[in-house]
N, C-alpha and C positions, 0 to 999 in steps of 0.2 A: 757891832749891831745895836740898834736902838731898842730901848724898852718903851712900849707905847701904853699909855693909860687910857682906858675907855672912859668916855664921857657918859653921863646918864641919859642917853637917848632913849626915847620910848620904844618898847617892843610890843608888837601886836599880841593880843591875848587869844587870838583865834587859832594859833598853831600850837601843837604839843609843846610843852615847856622846853624840852631839850632842843627842839628844832628852832625855837626862838633864838637861842644862843647861836646856833648854826647860821641862821639868816643874818644875825647881827655881825658876826665875824666876817661873813662873806661880803656884807655891805661895806665894812671898813676896808677890806682888801680891794674891792672893786673901785672904791672911791679914793684909793691911794692914801688913806689914813694909816693903813698898815701896809708895809712893803715886804717883798720876799726877803727873808733873813731876819725880820723883826721878831722879837720875843713878845708873845701876847701876855697879858697880866696873869698873875698867879691865881690859883683857886681861891685863896683868901680874898684877894682883890676883887675877883669876879663875884664872890658871895656878897661882899659888902656893896658893890656898885649896882648889881643887878637883882639882888634880893632873891636869888635862887639857891636851892640846897646843893650841897656838894655832890650828891648822887645825880641830880639833874644835870649839873655842869659837866660831870664826867661822861654822862651819856652823850652830851653834845660834842664834847672834845673827841670822844671815840668815833663818833660819826665823821667828824672832820679828818681824823686820822685815817679811817677807812677810805675816804675819798682822796687821800693824798694831799689835801689842802694844807695841813700842818704836819709837823713831825715832832716827836718827843725826843729830847736830848737828856740823857741820864743826869740827874741831880741839877739840871739847869732850867728845865721847863719846856714849854711848847713854843715852836718857832714856825713862822709862815714859810711854807715850802713852795706853793705855787698859787696862782690865781684860781679861784673856784671855776669849775665847769658844771654844766647842767647834766652831766652823765649820772645815771642812777647807780651804776655799778663800777667797781674797781676790781679787776681780776689779776690775781697772782698766778702766773703760768710757770710751773717748774718742770723742766724736761731733763732727761738724762743726757741728751746730746742733740746736736742739730744735724739732720740729714734731709734728704729729699722728702721722706715720709713725714718727718716732724715739721718741715717747712709747709707742707700741704695742710697739716693740722692747724698750725699757727695762723696761716692766711685765711683758712676757712673760718676759724674762730673770730679773727679780727674783722673780716668782711661782714659777718652776721651781727657782731656786737658794736661796730664802730660808732653807731648813732646813740648807743645807750651806755657804753662802758669804755674805760681805759683798760688796756691789756698790757701788763708788764711781764716780760719774759726773762727767766733765769735758767741756769744750767748747773747740775750738780756733778756731771761726768762720773757717776757711779761712786763718788766719794761721800761716805756717810757723814763725815764731819761737816762738809760743805752743805750737804742736804739739811742736816740738823740746824746749823747756824742760820741758813736762809729762812727756814720756817720760823724759828724762835724770834729772829730779828723783825719779822714782818707780821706777826700774829694779829696786831691791832691796826694794820694799815690797809686791809683789803676786805671787800664784801664777799669774795669767793676765792677759793684756792683750788686750782686745777693742777693735778700732780701726777707725773709718771715716776714710778719708783725704780725698779730694776736694780736693786742693791743686794750685796751679799749678806749684809746685816738685816735684821728684822726692824723695819721702820715704824711698826704699829704704835709704839709708845709715843713717838714724835708726832705721827699723824693724828693721834687721839687728842693732841693739844688743840687742834683746829675744831671749832664747834661743828657738829655733824651737818647742820644745814648749810654751812659754808664749804664743805669738803666734797670735792669731785675727783675721784681716782680714775685715771684713764689707762688704757692699753693692757693693764695687768690686774686681775682680780686679787688684790693684795689680801692675804689671809690675816687672821688674828685681830680684825677690826670689828668693833661693836657699834651700836647706835644705828640710826636710820640716815644714811648718807648716800650720795650719788656715785655710781660707778658705770663707766662705759668701757668694756673690756674685750680683749680677744680671748676666746676659749681655744688655746693652742692645741690641746689634745683632740677636741672635736673637729676643729678646723682642718688639721692635718689628715685625720681619718676620713673626713668627708671629702676633702680635696683629692686624696689618693683614690677613693672609691669612684669619684667622677672620672678619674683618669685610668680606670682599671683596664679598659680596652687597649689603650696605648701601652700600658705597662706589661701586657700579656706577652709581648715579644721579647722581653728581657728575662734572663735566667736568675738574676739575683738583685735585690734592692739593698742599697747601702745608704744609711743615714749618717751624715757628717754632723756630729753634735759636739761643739766646743765645750770644754769644761766650764769656761767662765760665763756661759749664757745662763742668766737667772731662770729662764723659763724652759731650760733644756729637758728637765724631767717630764714636763707636760707634753712636749713634742715627742719625746721618746715613747711615752705611754701611747700616744695616738699612732705612732709608727708600728709599735709592737702589736697593738690591737688589730691593725689592718693586715699585717703580715700573717698573724696567727689565724684570723678569720678566713683569709683567702689563700692560705697555704703557700705563701711565698718563702723562698730561701732569702735570708737577710743577714746583714751584719751592721753593727754600729761602730763607727770610728770617731775619734775625737779630732782628727785632722786628716787631710788627704794622704793616703798611704800609696806611694809609688808601687810598692811590691804587690799590692792587691788590685791594682788598676788593670782590669781585663775587659776584653770584648764581651758584650752580653750583660754588663752591669748597668743598672740605672741608679743615679745618685740623687739624693735629696739634701739640700744645703740650707742652712739659715745663719751663716756667718754674719756678724754685725757689719763688716766692711766688705762683704762679697769677695773676700780673698780666696775662699774655697772654690768659688765659681771660676776664678782666674786660674787657679792651680789645675783644676780638672780640664779646662779648655786647653791649657798648655800641654798637658799629658796627652790629650786626644790628638793634638797637632803633631806632637813628637812621634806618635805611633801610627799616624795617618788614619786614625779612626774618625768616622763621621758621626757628629752628634745627631741623634734622632734615629739612627739605624744601628751603628756598632755599639754605641753607649748612649744612655739617656741622661738628661739633667733636668731636675725640677728645683727651682730656687724659691725661697720665701720672700715675699714682698716685691712688688713691681717697681721698676724705675724706667726712665726714658731710655737708658743705656741697654737694659735687658730686652727692650723691644726690638733693638737692631743688632745687638751683639750676636755673632755667629748665626745670622739670619733669624734670630729671635729665641729667647730663653723662656720656656714654660714656667709659669709662676702660680703659686698659691698666695694670694695677697689680700690682706685686710684693707678695708676702704677707709682711709684716714680722713677723707672729706666728709664721709658719713659720721665719723667720730666727732669731728669738729662741729657739725650741725647738731648732733645730739646734745653735746655739752652746751652750746649756745642756747638751744631751746629750753634746756633744764634751767638755765640762769634766767632767761627772759620770762618763762612761764612760772617761775618760783616753784618748781617741782623737784621732788626727790625721785630719781630714776635709777634703775639697775638694769642695763641692757647689754646683751652680747652684740658686739659690732659685726656687721656683715662682712663676709669674706668671699672673694671671687677666685675662680680658676680660669686662667688664660692659657689656652693651649697654643704653643708655638713649635717651631721646627726642632727644638732640642730634644723633643720626646717622640 
């Protein structure tokens, strides 16, 4: 890779000092005087050639890092990463996994921001070390960090490394975080309680409600709290199981599931078929979060589902309007034949 030395071209004095450096580097890249992979001059060279302070130069370089135009290589310096774009923002989107709900969130975010932002997507797959490394490695490279957590470990310390005005937590209202930052979250306890309340008429024909709450689900305790609150307030017989139990599967039960991969729904449908039970009359089924498959499976599965399109819109508006927002994401109840 070549090292390029800047010539003493004049810089406009009408722009903020650090943005003058940004404009200058962008001009050199656009004119092919600097190419992708080239190292830009050191801080000392820039101080001498441009007559700017080290503090001003670092501000300009950090701006270029946030935009993804340059990258910092440890102990080597700054290198050109891509040609400059006119986008105002660069968004780091860190999700736990990809599924149909996350896909809806991503595409909504992308569609609303495509004219003003680059959106780079990463996944941590519930691995805390991967989560930590991705954030630490990208702290200086983005204008906004949109993050879904769902980790067994407490990520508050790592999340606190992100300046609060750049931090947007989604889907889960992560505890132990301070400062004034944005959060667009599901209220699992309230959403389940409210959803079951709206389905009370349909639930009245069942003798017992059973919640399938997997051990590994990060938000399980909130869902359990909402379930218990509903059952106690409305005097329902109930049980909580961590997986589908064949021995307790009986006519007159209604099941609520929120398995990450919908495996509990499949297990319950198989049991119903084996016993010749009809969903919606002999046994009931309510599943968390809607998918296209649930709309047609067994003539339709009833769902309590958060609106991931609304979540994507709320995040994009917070970015474009430069606002700090803290909002509960809306949740829908869709009644189908399984209840």
